[in-house]
N, CA, C and O atoms as CSV, one atom per row, in Angstrom:
chain,resi,resn,atom,element,x,y,z
A,1,MET,N,N,-86.858,80.588,-10.439
A,1,MET,CA,C,-87.556,79.380,-10.848
A,1,MET,C,C,-89.057,79.639,-10.915
A,1,MET,O,O,-89.755,79.055,-11.744
A,2,GLN,N,N,-89.549,80.509,-10.047
A,2,GLN,CA,C,-90.981,80.764,-10.032
A,2,GLN,C,C,-91.415,81.507,-11.304
A,2,GLN,O,O,-92.544,81.335,-11.763
A,3,ILE,N,N,-90.538,82.317,-11.866
A,3,ILE,CA,C,-90.888,83.018,-13.099
A,3,ILE,C,C,-91.079,82.034,-14.252
A,3,ILE,O,O,-91.952,82.229,-15.097
A,4,VAL,N,N,-90.271,80.990,-14.288
A,4,VAL,CA,C,-90.414,79.973,-15.330
A,4,VAL,C,C,-91.741,79.238,-15.170
A,4,VAL,O,O,-92.443,78.975,-16.146
A,5,ARG,N,N,-92.073,78.910,-13.917
A,5,ARG,CA,C,-93.345,78.228,-13.657
A,5,ARG,C,C,-94.524,79.112,-14.068
A,5,ARG,O,O,-95.493,78.629,-14.652
A,6,THR,N,N,-94.435,80.402,-13.760
A,6,THR,CA,C,-95.512,81.327,-14.119
A,6,THR,C,C,-95.643,81.429,-15.638
A,6,THR,O,O,-96.754,81.438,-16.168
A,7,ILE,N,N,-94.519,81.505,-16.330
A,7,ILE,CA,C,-94.556,81.577,-17.794
A,7,ILE,C,C,-95.191,80.317,-18.382
A,7,ILE,O,O,-95.985,80.407,-19.318
A,8,VAL,N,N,-94.855,79.165,-17.852
A,8,VAL,CA,C,-95.428,77.908,-18.355
A,8,VAL,C,C,-96.938,77.889,-18.136
A,8,VAL,O,O,-97.681,77.500,-19.038
A,9,TRP,N,N,-97.409,78.303,-16.952
A,9,TRP,CA,C,-98.846,78.312,-16.688
A,9,TRP,C,C,-99.571,79.325,-17.586
A,9,TRP,O,O,-100.686,79.059,-18.037
A,10,VAL,N,N,-98.956,80.466,-17.846
A,10,VAL,CA,C,-99.575,81.448,-18.741
A,10,VAL,C,C,-99.666,80.883,-20.151
A,10,VAL,O,O,-100.677,81.080,-20.826
A,11,LEU,N,N,-98.633,80.188,-20.608
A,11,LEU,CA,C,-98.681,79.572,-21.940
A,11,LEU,C,C,-99.761,78.496,-22.022
A,11,LEU,O,O,-100.459,78.394,-23.030
A,12,ILE,N,N,-99.900,77.694,-20.968
A,12,ILE,CA,C,-100.959,76.670,-20.949
A,12,ILE,C,C,-102.333,77.329,-20.991
A,12,ILE,O,O,-103.220,76.887,-21.721
A,13,LEU,N,N,-102.503,78.391,-20.201
A,13,LEU,CA,C,-103.782,79.102,-20.193
A,13,LEU,C,C,-104.066,79.709,-21.562
A,13,LEU,O,O,-105.195,79.631,-22.048
A,14,PHE,N,N,-103.076,80.301,-22.179
A,14,PHE,CA,C,-103.250,80.882,-23.518
A,14,PHE,C,C,-103.631,79.800,-24.534
A,14,PHE,O,O,-104.500,80.021,-25.377
A,15,ALA,N,N,-102.992,78.647,-24.457
A,15,ALA,CA,C,-103.309,77.554,-25.380
A,15,ALA,C,C,-104.740,77.063,-25.178
A,15,ALA,O,O,-105.447,76.790,-26.148
A,16,ILE,N,N,-105.165,76.950,-23.928
A,16,ILE,CA,C,-106.542,76.495,-23.667
A,16,ILE,C,C,-107.552,77.523,-24.148
A,16,ILE,O,O,-108.583,77.160,-24.715
A,17,LEU,N,N,-107.269,78.806,-23.927
A,17,LEU,CA,C,-108.201,79.849,-24.397
A,17,LEU,C,C,-108.271,79.891,-25.925
A,17,LEU,O,O,-109.356,80.051,-26.483
A,18,THR,N,N,-107.154,79.754,-26.594
A,18,THR,CA,C,-107.147,79.730,-28.059
A,18,THR,C,C,-107.908,78.519,-28.588
A,18,THR,O,O,-108.702,78.623,-29.522
A,19,PHE,N,N,-107.647,77.371,-27.971
A,19,PHE,CA,C,-108.366,76.154,-28.367
A,19,PHE,C,C,-109.866,76.324,-28.142
A,19,PHE,O,O,-110.670,75.926,-28.985
A,20,SER,N,N,-110.244,76.911,-27.012
A,20,SER,CA,C,-111.670,77.100,-26.700
A,20,SER,C,C,-112.333,78.037,-27.704
A,20,SER,O,O,-113.463,77.797,-28.127
A,21,PHE,N,N,-111.641,79.090,-28.081
A,21,PHE,CA,C,-112.219,80.046,-29.020
A,21,PHE,C,C,-112.508,79.406,-30.373
A,21,PHE,O,O,-113.558,79.650,-30.967
A,22,PHE,N,N,-111.584,78.593,-30.855
A,22,PHE,CA,C,-111.752,78.002,-32.190
A,22,PHE,C,C,-112.580,76.716,-32.193
A,22,PHE,O,O,-112.950,76.242,-33.267
A,23,ASN,N,N,-112.883,76.137,-31.037
A,23,ASN,CA,C,-113.623,74.874,-30.981
A,23,ASN,C,C,-114.841,74.958,-30.070
A,23,ASN,O,O,-115.121,74.009,-29.338
A,24,TRP,N,N,-115.556,76.045,-30.096
A,24,TRP,CA,C,-116.718,76.215,-29.233
A,24,TRP,C,C,-117.930,75.555,-29.893
A,24,TRP,O,O,-118.793,76.224,-30.463
A,25,GLU,N,N,-117.968,74.227,-29.800
A,25,GLU,CA,C,-119.056,73.460,-30.399
A,25,GLU,C,C,-119.597,72.481,-29.363
A,25,GLU,O,O,-118.884,72.036,-28.465
A,26,SER,N,N,-120.867,72.164,-29.515
A,26,SER,CA,C,-121.471,71.174,-28.629
A,26,SER,C,C,-121.185,69.774,-29.149
A,26,SER,O,O,-121.203,69.525,-30.354
A,27,VAL,N,N,-120.925,68.875,-28.226
A,27,VAL,CA,C,-120.711,67.477,-28.584
A,27,VAL,C,C,-121.494,66.611,-27.603
A,27,VAL,O,O,-121.803,67.023,-26.485
A,28,GLU,N,N,-121.800,65.414,-28.054
A,28,GLU,CA,C,-122.476,64.456,-27.195
A,28,GLU,C,C,-121.479,63.381,-26.806
A,28,GLU,O,O,-120.830,62.779,-27.662
A,29,VAL,N,N,-121.364,63.146,-25.510
A,29,VAL,CA,C,-120.455,62.137,-24.999
A,29,VAL,C,C,-121.306,61.040,-24.376
A,29,VAL,O,O,-122.104,61.309,-23.478
A,30,THR,N,N,-121.145,59.809,-24.843
A,30,THR,CA,C,-121.882,58.677,-24.299
A,30,THR,C,C,-121.061,58.070,-23.158
A,30,THR,O,O,-120.010,57.472,-23.388
A,31,LEU,N,N,-121.549,58.230,-21.937
A,31,LEU,CA,C,-120.846,57.684,-20.780
A,31,LEU,C,C,-121.165,56.205,-20.612
A,31,LEU,O,O,-120.261,55.382,-20.467
A,32,TRP,N,N,-122.466,55.867,-20.632
A,32,TRP,CA,C,-122.924,54.487,-20.654
A,32,TRP,C,C,-123.949,54.364,-21.759
A,32,TRP,O,O,-124.220,55.337,-22.463
A,33,ASP,N,N,-124.511,53.206,-21.919
A,33,ASP,CA,C,-125.452,53.010,-23.023
A,33,ASP,C,C,-126.620,53.990,-22.983
A,33,ASP,O,O,-127.029,54.503,-24.025
A,34,ASN,N,N,-127.150,54.250,-21.827
A,34,ASN,CA,C,-128.331,55.113,-21.754
A,34,ASN,C,C,-128.031,56.487,-21.145
A,34,ASN,O,O,-128.956,57.260,-20.896
A,35,LEU,N,N,-126.748,56.804,-20.902
A,35,LEU,CA,C,-126.387,58.100,-20.310
A,35,LEU,C,C,-125.532,58.882,-21.302
A,35,LEU,O,O,-124.392,58.516,-21.589
A,36,VAL,N,N,-126.113,59.975,-21.823
A,36,VAL,CA,C,-125.434,60.806,-22.810
A,36,VAL,C,C,-125.280,62.190,-22.217
A,36,VAL,O,O,-126.228,62.760,-21.676
A,37,LEU,N,N,-124.040,62.738,-22.328
A,37,LEU,CA,C,-123.740,64.063,-21.806
A,37,LEU,C,C,-123.494,64.995,-22.976
A,37,LEU,O,O,-122.650,64.724,-23.830
A,38,GLU,N,N,-124.242,66.105,-23.013
A,38,GLU,CA,C,-124.033,67.091,-24.065
A,38,GLU,C,C,-123.286,68.269,-23.449
A,38,GLU,O,O,-123.776,68.917,-22.524
A,39,THR,N,N,-122.101,68.533,-23.973
A,39,THR,CA,C,-121.254,69.588,-23.414
A,39,THR,C,C,-120.423,70.217,-24.524
A,39,THR,O,O,-120.469,69.774,-25.672
A,40,ARG,N,N,-119.681,71.227,-24.182
A,40,ARG,CA,C,-118.788,71.894,-25.125
A,40,ARG,C,C,-117.410,71.223,-25.097
A,40,ARG,O,O,-117.028,70.637,-24.085
A,41,ILE,N,N,-116.675,71.305,-26.191
A,41,ILE,CA,C,-115.357,70.679,-26.294
A,41,ILE,C,C,-114.366,71.259,-25.269
A,41,ILE,O,O,-113.653,70.487,-24.630
A,42,PRO,N,N,-114.295,72.576,-25.090
A,42,PRO,CA,C,-113.334,73.105,-24.117
A,42,PRO,C,C,-113.568,72.585,-22.694
A,42,PRO,O,O,-112.616,72.382,-21.941
A,43,ALA,N,N,-114.826,72.373,-22.333
A,43,ALA,CA,C,-115.112,71.826,-21.001
A,43,ALA,C,C,-114.532,70.423,-20.864
A,43,ALA,O,O,-113.979,70.070,-19.822
A,44,LEU,N,N,-114.663,69.620,-21.932
A,44,LEU,CA,C,-114.081,68.277,-21.901
A,44,LEU,C,C,-112.558,68.328,-21.772
A,44,LEU,O,O,-111.965,67.545,-21.030
A,45,VAL,N,N,-111.932,69.252,-22.500
A,45,VAL,CA,C,-110.474,69.360,-22.462
A,45,VAL,C,C,-110.012,69.792,-21.068
A,45,VAL,O,O,-109.061,69.226,-20.529
A,46,ILE,N,N,-110.670,70.776,-20.493
A,46,ILE,CA,C,-110.278,71.262,-19.160
A,46,ILE,C,C,-110.494,70.188,-18.106
A,46,ILE,O,O,-109.644,69.998,-17.236
A,47,ILE,N,N,-111.609,69.488,-18.170
A,47,ILE,CA,C,-111.877,68.411,-17.202
A,47,ILE,C,C,-110.857,67.287,-17.351
A,47,ILE,O,O,-110.366,66.754,-16.356
A,48,ALA,N,N,-110.541,66.931,-18.584
A,48,ALA,CA,C,-109.538,65.880,-18.803
A,48,ALA,C,C,-108.164,66.325,-18.290
A,48,ALA,O,O,-107.434,65.528,-17.703
A,49,PHE,N,N,-107.814,67.594,-18.511
A,49,PHE,CA,C,-106.531,68.118,-18.034
A,49,PHE,C,C,-106.452,68.072,-16.511
A,49,PHE,O,O,-105.443,67.642,-15.953
A,50,VAL,N,N,-107.498,68.505,-15.849
A,50,VAL,CA,C,-107.507,68.501,-14.376
A,50,VAL,C,C,-107.494,67.079,-13.832
A,50,VAL,O,O,-106.789,66.794,-12.864
A,51,LEU,N,N,-108.264,66.184,-14.444
A,51,LEU,CA,C,-108.278,64.792,-13.991
A,51,LEU,C,C,-106.926,64.106,-14.198
A,51,LEU,O,O,-106.560,63.221,-13.425
A,52,GLY,N,N,-106.194,64.499,-15.217
A,52,GLY,CA,C,-104.873,63.926,-15.436
A,52,GLY,C,C,-103.808,64.561,-14.561
A,52,GLY,O,O,-102.845,63.897,-14.176
A,53,LEU,N,N,-103.968,65.836,-14.243
A,53,LEU,CA,C,-102.968,66.561,-13.458
A,53,LEU,C,C,-103.103,66.313,-11.957
A,53,LEU,O,O,-102.093,66.204,-11.262
A,54,ALA,N,N,-104.304,66.225,-11.458
A,54,ALA,CA,C,-104.540,66.156,-10.008
A,54,ALA,C,C,-103.855,64.970,-9.318
A,54,ALA,O,O,-103.211,65.186,-8.291
A,55,PRO,N,N,-103.952,63.743,-9.813
A,55,PRO,CA,C,-103.293,62.641,-9.095
A,55,PRO,C,C,-101.776,62.785,-9.028
A,55,PRO,O,O,-101.176,62.520,-7.986
A,56,MET,N,N,-101.155,63.201,-10.124
A,56,MET,CA,C,-99.695,63.361,-10.113
A,56,MET,C,C,-99.268,64.526,-9.229
A,56,MET,O,O,-98.229,64.458,-8.572
A,57,TRP,N,N,-100.066,65.602,-9.207
A,57,TRP,CA,C,-99.756,66.737,-8.341
A,57,TRP,C,C,-99.878,66.336,-6.873
A,57,TRP,O,O,-99.037,66.712,-6.057
A,58,LEU,N,N,-100.917,65.578,-6.534
A,58,LEU,CA,C,-101.076,65.113,-5.153
A,58,LEU,C,C,-99.949,64.168,-4.755
A,58,LEU,O,O,-99.452,64.238,-3.631
A,59,TYR,N,N,-99.542,63.288,-5.660
A,59,TYR,CA,C,-98.419,62.393,-5.383
A,59,TYR,C,C,-97.130,63.197,-5.179
A,59,TYR,O,O,-96.366,62.919,-4.254
A,60,HIS,N,N,-96.893,64.171,-6.022
A,60,HIS,CA,C,-95.707,65.032,-5.904
A,60,HIS,C,C,-95.689,65.751,-4.557
A,60,HIS,O,O,-94.653,65.793,-3.894
A,61,ARG,N,N,-96.822,66.316,-4.149
A,61,ARG,CA,C,-96.885,67.034,-2.874
A,61,ARG,C,C,-96.660,66.093,-1.692
A,61,ARG,O,O,-96.015,66.483,-0.718
A,62,SER,N,N,-97.175,64.869,-1.752
A,62,SER,CA,C,-96.982,63.938,-0.645
A,62,SER,C,C,-95.524,63.497,-0.538
A,62,SER,O,O,-94.997,63.377,0.568
A,63,VAL,N,N,-94.870,63.256,-1.669
A,63,VAL,CA,C,-93.459,62.876,-1.646
A,63,VAL,C,C,-92.605,64.040,-1.142
A,63,VAL,O,O,-91.682,63.837,-0.354
A,64,LYS,N,N,-92.908,65.241,-1.589
A,64,LYS,CA,C,-92.158,66.424,-1.142
A,64,LYS,C,C,-92.340,66.634,0.357
A,64,LYS,O,O,-91.376,66.950,1.055
A,65,TRP,N,N,-93.546,66.464,0.855
A,65,TRP,CA,C,-93.808,66.607,2.291
A,65,TRP,C,C,-93.026,65.563,3.082
A,65,TRP,O,O,-92.434,65.879,4.114
A,66,SER,N,N,-93.023,64.332,2.603
A,66,SER,CA,C,-92.300,63.260,3.281
A,66,SER,C,C,-90.796,63.532,3.303
A,66,SER,O,O,-90.149,63.351,4.335
A,67,LEU,N,N,-90.242,63.962,2.178
A,67,LEU,CA,C,-88.809,64.251,2.125
A,67,LEU,C,C,-88.439,65.467,2.976
A,67,LEU,O,O,-87.376,65.487,3.597
A,68,ASP,N,N,-89.302,66.474,3.008
A,68,ASP,CA,C,-89.054,67.633,3.876
A,68,ASP,C,C,-89.045,67.229,5.346
A,68,ASP,O,O,-88.222,67.714,6.122
A,69,ARG,N,N,-89.960,66.339,5.726
A,69,ARG,CA,C,-89.964,65.851,7.111
A,69,ARG,C,C,-88.684,65.098,7.429
A,69,ARG,O,O,-88.116,65.272,8.507
A,70,ARG,N,N,-88.224,64.265,6.505
A,70,ARG,CA,C,-86.997,63.500,6.718
A,70,ARG,C,C,-85.787,64.432,6.829
A,70,ARG,O,O,-84.925,64.222,7.682
A,71,ILE,N,N,-85.716,65.445,5.987
A,71,ILE,CA,C,-84.606,66.402,6.037
A,71,ILE,C,C,-84.619,67.159,7.351
A,71,ILE,O,O,-83.569,67.323,7.973
A,72,ARG,N,N,-85.789,67.627,7.791
A,72,ARG,CA,C,-85.873,68.335,9.081
A,72,ARG,C,C,-85.448,67.436,10.225
A,72,ARG,O,O,-84.760,67.884,11.143
A,73,SER,N,N,-85.845,66.179,10.184
A,73,SER,CA,C,-85.477,65.232,11.233
A,73,SER,C,C,-83.966,65.023,11.277
A,73,SER,O,O,-83.371,65.018,12.354
A,74,LEU,N,N,-83.348,64.851,10.115
A,74,LEU,CA,C,-81.899,64.668,10.066
A,74,LEU,C,C,-81.161,65.921,10.514
A,74,LEU,O,O,-80.160,65.829,11.223
A,75,GLU,N,N,-81.647,67.095,10.106
A,75,GLU,CA,C,-81.002,68.340,10.534
A,75,GLU,C,C,-81.106,68.512,12.043
A,75,GLU,O,O,-80.144,68.936,12.684
A,76,ASN,N,N,-82.257,68.188,12.618
A,76,ASN,CA,C,-82.416,68.311,14.070
A,76,ASN,C,C,-81.523,67.327,14.816
A,76,ASN,O,O,-80.979,67.666,15.868
A,77,SER,N,N,-81.364,66.118,14.291
A,77,SER,CA,C,-80.508,65.148,14.975
A,77,SER,C,C,-79.043,65.575,14.904
A,77,SER,O,O,-78.307,65.399,15.874
A,78,VAL,N,N,-78.612,66.129,13.778
A,78,VAL,CA,C,-77.233,66.615,13.669
A,78,VAL,C,C,-77.016,67.787,14.609
A,78,VAL,O,O,-75.975,67.883,15.260
A,79,LYS,N,N,-78.000,68.684,14.681
A,79,LYS,CA,C,-77.876,69.848,15.556
A,79,LYS,C,C,-77.823,69.426,17.026
A,79,LYS,O,O,-76.998,69.935,17.784
A,80,SER,N,N,-78.682,68.514,17.428
A,80,SER,CA,C,-78.675,68.081,18.826
A,80,SER,C,C,-77.409,67.296,19.151
A,80,SER,O,O,-76.904,67.387,20.270
A,81,ASN,N,N,-76.892,66.534,18.204
A,81,ASN,CA,C,-75.650,65.794,18.412
A,81,ASN,C,C,-74.482,66.765,18.586
A,81,ASN,O,O,-73.625,66.552,19.444
A,82,ALA,N,N,-74.439,67.826,17.783
A,82,ALA,CA,C,-73.367,68.818,17.894
A,82,ALA,C,C,-73.461,69.564,19.220
A,82,ALA,O,O,-72.439,69.839,19.850
A,83,LEU,N,N,-74.676,69.893,19.647
A,83,LEU,CA,C,-74.830,70.598,20.919
A,83,LEU,C,C,-74.465,69.719,22.103
A,83,LEU,O,O,-73.895,70.201,23.081
A,84,SER,N,N,-74.788,68.433,22.024
A,84,SER,CA,C,-74.462,67.548,23.141
A,84,SER,C,C,-72.954,67.342,23.243
A,84,SER,O,O,-72.431,67.197,24.348
A,85,LYS,N,N,-72.250,67.325,22.119
A,85,LYS,CA,C,-70.795,67.174,22.169
A,85,LYS,C,C,-70.129,68.446,22.688
A,85,LYS,O,O,-69.075,68.370,23.320
A,86,ARG,N,N,-70.714,69.594,22.438
A,86,ARG,CA,C,-70.144,70.841,22.918
A,86,ARG,C,C,-70.235,70.943,24.434
A,86,ARG,O,O,-69.316,71.453,25.075
A,87,HIS,N,N,-71.323,70.468,25.011
A,87,HIS,CA,C,-71.545,70.583,26.452
A,87,HIS,C,C,-71.054,69.373,27.228
A,87,HIS,O,O,-71.202,69.318,28.449
A,88,GLU,N,N,-70.486,68.425,26.550
A,88,GLU,CA,C,-70.009,67.209,27.199
A,88,GLU,C,C,-68.682,67.492,27.907
A,88,GLU,O,O,-67.805,68.115,27.309
A,89,PRO,N,N,-68.500,67.051,29.177
A,89,PRO,CA,C,-67.222,67.292,29.856
A,89,PRO,C,C,-66.103,66.481,29.213
A,89,PRO,O,O,-66.343,65.469,28.553
A,90,ALA,N,N,-64.859,66.956,29.424
A,90,ALA,CA,C,-63.711,66.264,28.848
A,90,ALA,C,C,-63.577,64.892,29.495
A,90,ALA,O,O,-63.694,64.766,30.714
A,91,PRO,N,N,-63.335,63.868,28.692
A,91,PRO,CA,C,-63.228,62.521,29.257
A,91,PRO,C,C,-61.951,62.396,30.102
A,91,PRO,O,O,-60.883,62.865,29.709
A,92,THR,N,N,-62.084,61.767,31.248
A,92,THR,CA,C,-60.922,61.522,32.115
A,92,THR,C,C,-60.687,60.028,32.169
A,92,THR,O,O,-61.612,59.241,32.369
A,93,SER,N,N,-59.439,59.655,31.987
A,93,SER,CA,C,-59.105,58.241,32.053
A,93,SER,C,C,-58.630,57.925,33.471
A,93,SER,O,O,-58.181,58.838,34.165
A,94,PRO,N,N,-58.705,56.692,33.927
A,94,PRO,CA,C,-58.283,56.335,35.282
A,94,PRO,C,C,-56.795,56.604,35.513
A,94,PRO,O,O,-56.398,56.877,36.646
A,95,ALA,N,N,-55.976,56.534,34.485
A,95,ALA,CA,C,-54.537,56.750,34.651
A,95,ALA,C,C,-54.231,58.227,34.899
A,95,ALA,O,O,-53.272,58.545,35.602
A,96,SER,N,N,-55.029,59.129,34.334
A,96,SER,CA,C,-54.743,60.552,34.514
A,96,SER,C,C,-55.354,61.109,35.789
A,96,SER,O,O,-54.983,62.210,36.197
A,97,ALA,N,N,-56.262,60.410,36.429
A,97,ALA,CA,C,-56.891,60.910,37.643
A,97,ALA,C,C,-55.901,61.051,38.799
A,97,ALA,O,O,-55.925,62.100,39.442
A,98,PRO,N,N,-55.022,60.076,39.124
A,98,PRO,CA,C,-54.071,60.275,40.222
A,98,PRO,C,C,-53.063,61.367,39.916
A,98,PRO,O,O,-52.631,62.072,40.828
A,99,ALA,N,N,-52.677,61.526,38.663
A,99,ALA,CA,C,-51.711,62.567,38.322
A,99,ALA,C,C,-52.326,63.937,38.530
A,99,ALA,O,O,-51.638,64.859,38.967
A,100,ALA,N,N,-53.594,64.088,38.228
A,100,ALA,CA,C,-54.251,65.371,38.422
A,100,ALA,C,C,-54.388,65.668,39.901
A,100,ALA,O,O,-54.292,66.827,40.304
A,101,ALA,N,N,-54.611,64.651,40.721
A,101,ALA,CA,C,-54.743,64.869,42.161
A,101,ALA,C,C,-53.389,65.179,42.786
A,101,ALA,O,O,-53.327,65.897,43.784
A,102,ALA,N,N,-52.308,64.656,42.224
A,102,ALA,CA,C,-50.982,64.874,42.784
A,102,ALA,C,C,-50.451,66.261,42.468
A,102,ALA,O,O,-49.563,66.741,43.173
A,103,VAL,N,N,-50.956,66.921,41.443
A,103,VAL,CA,C,-50.447,68.233,41.063
A,103,VAL,C,C,-50.739,69.241,42.160
A,103,VAL,O,O,-49.845,69.963,42.602
A,104,GLY,N,N,-51.980,69.292,42.597
A,104,GLY,CA,C,-52.336,70.188,43.692
A,104,GLY,C,C,-52.140,71.643,43.322
A,104,GLY,O,O,-52.305,72.028,42.164
A,105,ASN,N,N,-51.783,72.456,44.318
A,105,ASN,CA,C,-51.587,73.882,44.135
A,105,ASN,C,C,-50.166,74.126,43.639
A,105,ASN,O,O,-49.241,73.560,44.221
A,106,PRO,N,N,-49.931,74.921,42.613
A,106,PRO,CA,C,-48.589,75.116,42.093
A,106,PRO,C,C,-47.666,75.837,43.080
A,106,PRO,O,O,-46.447,75.741,42.938
A,107,GLY,N,N,-48.184,76.533,44.045
A,107,GLY,CA,C,-47.332,77.243,45.003
A,107,GLY,C,C,-46.912,76.391,46.184
A,107,GLY,O,O,-46.265,76.908,47.095
A,108,ASP,N,N,-47.254,75.087,46.214
A,108,ASP,CA,C,-46.945,74.226,47.350
A,108,ASP,C,C,-45.467,73.880,47.446
A,108,ASP,O,O,-44.926,73.848,48.551
A,109,LYS,N,N,-44.814,73.629,46.361
A,109,LYS,CA,C,-43.406,73.239,46.418
A,109,LYS,C,C,-42.585,74.128,45.491
A,109,LYS,O,O,-43.115,74.626,44.497
A,110,PRO,N,N,-41.357,74.331,45.780
A,110,PRO,CA,C,-40.533,75.191,44.928
A,110,PRO,C,C,-40.191,74.494,43.620
A,110,PRO,O,O,-40.189,73.266,43.533
A,111,VAL,N,N,-39.904,75.296,42.612
A,111,VAL,CA,C,-39.570,74.783,41.288
A,111,VAL,C,C,-38.093,74.465,41.273
A,111,VAL,O,O,-37.260,75.284,41.663
A,112,SER,N,N,-37.773,73.247,40.811
A,112,SER,CA,C,-36.370,72.873,40.668
A,112,SER,C,C,-35.986,72.929,39.196
A,112,SER,O,O,-36.848,73.162,38.349
A,113,ALA,N,N,-34.729,72.724,38.875
A,113,ALA,CA,C,-34.248,72.826,37.493
A,113,ALA,C,C,-34.885,71.779,36.598
A,113,ALA,O,O,-35.092,72.043,35.414
A,114,GLY,N,N,-35.206,70.597,37.119
A,114,GLY,CA,C,-35.803,69.540,36.313
A,114,GLY,C,C,-37.262,69.776,36.005
A,114,GLY,O,O,-37.810,69.129,35.113
A,115,ASP,N,N,-37.917,70.690,36.723
A,115,ASP,CA,C,-39.339,70.936,36.528
A,115,ASP,C,C,-39.631,71.959,35.444
A,115,ASP,O,O,-40.783,72.099,35.032
A,116,THR,N,N,-38.636,72.666,34.979
A,116,THR,CA,C,-38.890,73.714,33.992
A,116,THR,C,C,-38.917,73.130,32.594
A,116,THR,O,O,-38.496,71.996,32.366
A,117,LEU,N,N,-39.411,73.910,31.682
A,117,LEU,CA,C,-39.487,73.478,30.292
A,117,LEU,C,C,-38.187,73.724,29.548
A,117,LEU,O,O,-37.977,73.157,28.476
A,118,THR,N,N,-37.297,74.571,30.101
A,118,THR,CA,C,-36.022,74.825,29.428
A,118,THR,C,C,-35.020,73.762,29.829
A,118,THR,O,O,-35.045,73.305,30.972
A,119,PRO,N,N,-34.152,73.359,28.945
A,119,PRO,CA,C,-33.152,72.346,29.299
A,119,PRO,C,C,-32.125,72.909,30.285
A,119,PRO,O,O,-31.915,74.119,30.367
A,120,THR,N,N,-31.504,72.015,31.015
A,120,THR,CA,C,-30.489,72.477,31.969
A,120,THR,C,C,-29.315,73.065,31.220
A,120,THR,O,O,-28.945,72.593,30.146
A,121,GLY,N,N,-28.743,74.086,31.789
A,121,GLY,CA,C,-27.624,74.770,31.126
A,121,GLY,C,C,-28.126,75.648,30.008
A,121,GLY,O,O,-27.452,75.780,28.987
A,122,GLY,N,N,-29.305,76.263,30.167
A,122,GLY,CA,C,-29.894,77.096,29.130
A,122,GLY,C,C,-29.265,78.474,29.103
A,122,GLY,O,O,-28.044,78.596,29.199
A,123,ASP,N,N,-30.053,79.485,28.977
A,123,ASP,CA,C,-29.615,80.873,28.804
A,123,ASP,C,C,-29.047,81.514,30.081
A,123,ASP,O,O,-28.386,82.549,29.994
A,124,ASP,N,N,-29.284,80.932,31.249
A,124,ASP,CA,C,-28.864,81.596,32.470
A,124,ASP,C,C,-27.374,81.382,32.771
A,124,ASP,O,O,-26.888,81.882,33.785
A,125,GLY,N,N,-26.669,80.686,31.960
A,125,GLY,CA,C,-25.221,80.539,32.106
A,125,GLY,C,C,-24.803,79.363,32.950
A,125,GLY,O,O,-23.599,79.135,33.070
A,126,GLU,N,N,-25.685,78.605,33.541
A,126,GLU,CA,C,-25.298,77.454,34.375
A,126,GLU,C,C,-25.079,76.264,33.491
A,126,GLU,O,O,-25.773,76.077,32.492
A,127,LYS,N,N,-24.076,75.428,33.873
A,127,LYS,CA,C,-23.789,74.222,33.109
A,127,LYS,C,C,-23.710,73.047,33.998
A,127,LYS,O,O,-23.474,71.933,33.530
């Protein structure tokens, strides 16, 4: 994208230089009734171009700065929200708290047939 911008600026510069070469004449510009400015045509064109470009360029830069700040703010809030969810402990409900306390150490009581994950009468031949 920067190459396109550079090409456009070079073309504008070439156009201004060509215009200046063929129109290098003095002109009188009346600013007010008693104030007359004698200058060259290319100077008037360049000054008019800069005066027309500067306000829109400043407006563009201010809007871009504002939008960049908003994007950074949103990205930071998403990042902090994701990090806070990663470090957040697992939620415990009141109903699961007594069950977790009742489990205790797995070696405390022997395993019976009803406690296993396999159905009764499985592969071990018992029915």
